C-alpha positions in Angstrom: 0.0 0.0 0.0 3.0 2.3 0.3 3.4 2.9 -3.5 -0.2 4.0 -4.0 0.3 6.5 -1.1 3.1 8.2 -3.0 0.8 8.6 -5.9 -2.0 10.1 -3.8 0.3 12.6 -2.2 1.8 13.7 -5.5 -1.5 14.2 -7.3 -2.7 17.3 -5.4 -5.3 18.2 -8.0 -7.1 14.9 -7.8 -9.1 12.8 -5.4 -11.0 9.5 -6.1 -10.3 5.9 -6.9 -7.2 4.4 -8.5 -8.4 1.4 -10.6 -6.6 -1.2 -12.7 -8.7 -0.8 -15.8 -12.0 -2.1 -14.6 -15.1 -0.3 -13.4 -16.1 -3.0 -10.9 -15.9 -2.2 -7.2 -13.7 -5.2 -6.5 -11.0 -3.7 -8.7 -10.8 -0.3 -7.1 -7.3 -0.6 -5.7 -6.8 2.6 -3.7 -8.9 5.4 -2.3 -7.1 8.6 -2.2 -7.9 12.1 -1.0 -6.0 15.3 -1.4 -5.5 17.3 1.8 -7.9 20.0 0.8 -10.6 17.5 -0.2 -10.1 15.6 3.1 -10.5 18.8 5.0 -13.7 19.6 3.1 -15.1 16.1 3.8 -14.5 16.4 7.5 -16.1 19.9 7.6 -19.2 18.4 5.9 -19.4 15.3 8.2 -18.5 17.1 11.4 -22.1 18.0 12.4 -23.8 14.9 11.1 -25.2 12.2 13.3 -23.2 8.9 13.3 -25.9 7.1 11.3 -25.5 9.7 8.5 -21.7 9.4 8.6 -22.2 5.6 8.2 -24.6 6.1 5.2 -21.9 8.3 3.6 -19.4 5.6 4.1 -21.6 2.9 2.6 -22.2 5.1 -0.5 -18.7 6.3 -0.9 -16.0 3.8 0.2 -15.4 0.4 -1.5 -13.9 -2.5 0.5 -15.2 -1.1 3.8 -14.7 -3.1 7.0 -15.1 -2.5 10.7 -12.2 -3.2 13.0 -13.4 -3.9 16.5 -12.3 -5.2 19.9 -16.0 -5.2 20.9 -15.9 -2.1 22.9 -19.0 0.0 23.5 -18.5 2.4 20.6 -17.8 -0.4 18.1 -20.9 -2.3 19.3 -23.0 0.8 18.7 -21.6 1.2 15.2 -22.4 -2.5 14.5 -25.9 -2.0 15.7 -26.5 1.1 13.7 -25.2 -0.6 10.6 -27.5 -3.6 11.2 -30.4 -1.1 11.0 -29.1 1.0 8.1 -27.9 -1.7 5.9 -29.4 -5.1 7.0 -29.0 -6.7 3.6 -25.4 -5.6 2.9 -23.6 -5.8 6.3 -20.1 -4.6 6.9 -17.7 -7.4 7.8 -15.9 -7.2 11.2 -12.2 -7.7 11.8 -11.3 -8.8 15.3 -7.6 -9.0 16.4 -7.4 -11.8 18.9 -4.2 -11.0 20.8 -4.6 -14.3 22.8 -4.8 -12.3 26.0 -8.4 -11.0 25.9 -10.6 -11.5 29.0 -12.9 -14.4 29.0 -15.7 -11.9 29.2 -14.6 -10.5 25.9 -14.7 -13.9 24.2 -18.2 -14.5 25.7 -19.3 -11.2 24.2 -18.0 -12.2 20.8 -20.3 -15.3 20.9 -23.3 -13.2 22.0 -22.7 -10.6 19.2 -22.4 -13.4 16.6 -25.8 -14.7 17.7 -27.4 -11.3 17.8 -26.1 -10.3 14.3 -25.9 -13.6 12.4 -25.6 -12.1 9.0 -22.4 -10.2 9.8 -19.2 -12.0 8.9 -16.5 -12.0 11.5 -12.8 -12.4 10.5 -10.5 -13.3 13.4 -6.7 -12.7 13.1 -4.3 -13.9 15.7 -0.5 -13.5 16.1 1.4 -15.2 13.2 1.5 -19.0 13.7 0.0 -19.0 17.2 -3.3 -20.4 18.3 -3.0 -19.7 22.0 -1.0 -17.9 24.6 1.2 -21.0 25.4 2.3 -21.1 21.8 3.0 -17.3 21.7 5.1 -17.5 24.9 7.0 -20.5 23.6 8.0 -18.5 20.6 8.5 -15.0 22.1 9.0 -15.5 25.9 6.7 -14.7 28.8 5.4 -11.3 29.7 6.6 -9.8 26.4 4.3 -6.8 27.1 6.6 -6.0 30.0 10.0 -6.8 28.6 9.4 -5.3 25.1 6.0 -3.7 24.7 6.7 -2.3 21.2 7.5 -5.8 20.0 4.5 -7.2 21.7 2.2 -4.6 20.1 3.7 -5.4 16.7 3.3 -9.2 17.1 -0.1 -9.2 18.7 -1.8 -6.3 16.9 0.1 -4.5 14.2 1.2 -7.5 12.1 -2.2 -9.3 12.4 -3.9 -6.0 11.4 -1.7 -5.6 8.3 -2.2 -9.2 7.4 -6.0 -8.7 7.7 -5.9 -5.6 5.5 -3.8 -7.4 2.9 -5.7 -10.7 2.8 -9.2 -9.0 2.8 -8.1 -6.2 0.4 -9.3 -3.6 2.9 -9.4 0.0 1.7 -11.3 1.7 4.5 -12.1 0.8 8.1 -14.6 2.0 10.7 -13.1 2.4 14.1 -14.5 3.0 17.6 -12.4 6.0 18.6 -14.0 9.1 20.0 -12.6 12.5 21.1 -14.0 12.2 24.6 -11.7 9.2 25.2 -8.8 11.6 25.7 -5.1 11.2 25.0 -4.2 11.4 21.3 -7.9 11.1 20.4 -8.8 14.5 21.7 -8.5 16.2 18.2 -9.8 13.3 16.1 -11.2 13.9 12.7 -14.2 11.9 11.4 -12.1 10.7 8.4 -8.4 10.1 8.4 -5.8 8.6 6.1 -2.9 6.8 7.7 0.7 6.8 6.6 0.1 3.7 4.4 -3.0 5.2 2.6 -5.7 3.3 4.6 -8.8 5.4 5.1 -10.0 5.4 8.7 -13.5 6.6 9.7 -14.5 7.5 13.3 -18.3 7.8 13.0 -18.9 8.4 16.7 -16.0 10.8 17.1 -18.3 13.5 18.5 -20.1 11.3 21.0 -19.5 11.1 24.8 -19.4 7.9 26.8 -22.8 8.8 28.2 -24.3 9.1 24.7 -22.8 5.7 23.8 -24.1 4.0 26.9 -27.5 5.5 26.4 -27.7 4.1 22.9 -26.6 0.7 24.2 -29.3 0.7 26.9 -32.1 2.0 24.6 -31.4 -0.5 21.9 -30.5 -3.4 24.1 -27.0 -3.8 22.5 -25.0 -6.6 24.0 -21.9 -5.4 25.9 -19.0 -6.7 27.9 -19.9 -7.8 31.4 -16.7 -6.1 32.7 -18.4 -2.7 32.2 -20.6 -3.5 35.1 -17.5 -4.1 37.3 -16.0 -0.6 36.8 -14.2 -1.1 33.5 -14.9 1.4 30.7 -12.3 0.5 28.0 -11.4 -3.2 27.8 -8.2 -4.6 26.1 -5.8 -7.3 27.1 -6.2 -8.7 30.7 -2.6 -7.8 31.6 -2.9 -4.1 30.8 -6.5 -3.3 31.7 -7.9 -2.1 35.0 -11.2 -0.6 36.2 -11.4 3.2 36.3 -12.2 5.4 39.2 -14.9 8.0 39.4 -13.8 11.1 37.4 -11.0 9.4 35.5 -10.9 9.3 31.7 -12.6 6.2 30.3 -9.2 4.9 29.0 -7.4 5.6 32.2 -7.5 1.9 33.1 -5.4 1.0 30.0 -1.6 0.7 30.6 -2.0 2.4 34.0 1.2 4.1 35.2 2.7 4.0 31.7 3.2 6.9 29.2 1.1 5.0 26.7 -2.4 5.7 25.3 -2.6 3.5 22.1 -2.2 -0.2 21.5 -0.3 0.0 18.2 -2.9 -0.3 15.4 -3.6 3.5 15.6 0.0 4.6 15.8 1.9 5.3 12.6 2.8 2.0 11.0 6.1 3.5 9.9 7.0 3.6 13.6 6.9 -0.2 13.7 8.8 -0.6 10.4 11.6 1.6 11.8 11.5 -0.3 15.1 11.8 -3.7 13.3 14.6 -2.3 11.2 16.5 -1.3 14.3 15.8 -4.6 15.9 17.1 -6.5 12.9 20.3 -4.3 12.9 20.8 -5.1 16.6 20.4 -8.8 15.9 23.0 -8.6 13.1 25.4 -6.7 15.4 25.0 -9.3 18.1 25.5 -12.1 15.6 28.6 -10.4 14.3 29.9 -10.0 17.9 29.3 -13.6 18.6 31.0 -14.7 15.4 34.1 -12.5 16.2 34.2 -14.0 19.7 34.1 -17.5 18.2 37.0 -16.7 15.8 39.0 -15.2 18.7 38.4 -18.4 20.8 39.4 -20.6 18.0 42.6 -18.6 17.4 43.4 -18.9 21.1 42.9 -22.7 21.1 44.9 -23.0 17.9 47.8 -21.0 19.5 47.6 -23.1 22.6 47.7 -26.3 20.6 50.7 -25.0 18.6 52.6 -24.1 21.9 52.1 -27.6 23.2 53.4 -29.2 20.0 56.5 -27.0 20.1 57.3 -27.8 23.7 57.0 -31.6 23.1 
């Protein structure tokens, strides 16, 4: 997706779809917006209700998916879509990090029964089916020893694989401005550093509005919310929040961290992996030099013994 991004940034006079010679929706390869067009779109969508933003998405964006960890906002989006477009549902992408709460997996089952016509695509860390396999490959408590690498393995790489395999061009997210942190100045429509279009249909809503919708429409939600949680991620990095705290205050408590990885710049992880590979190469070279030095010492020692005898 990096190459199409260069094209979109260099064609300041154009916005639209980059196709490969066919007019079919399936062959629209890239959606690209110029900066002025994107600014105009956000100005037009800013004051619309989420349902109207979703209608715009359904009319405008090919290869549209919804990424979700089954938080409240994503569940509201799912329910709205089920009413707006019951016959043409938007597929869900769920990144199973292998460390979700049991309550989250229970919720996935309840959602699947409530919305049976919605396809759910589950992506796990590469070549791992459970936490035991993940830890056998990458060590225990990787989120403590190397949280960037954990984010890449558990979230970023599976997300990139999902986008590639499913030919995703645009995704609906559950981010809102009221969640705080980096989300405080969120636009309705964004384009990430790899050209993926991200839409935040409930960006303007508060937690109170989201919860009121859930209650009014009897939307299934995570049982942990009744135990003081407001934002639920992996069990090892999620805690209940106190009265008056931001709803995401229970995520990575005590750390200078507000995002799990999939909403950070993907180039950050590409650079991180590059530096990690360089470090491995340097360590391998150092080990090889030590081995050569040891062999030379052994050889010298053996030559000395022969000379003496």
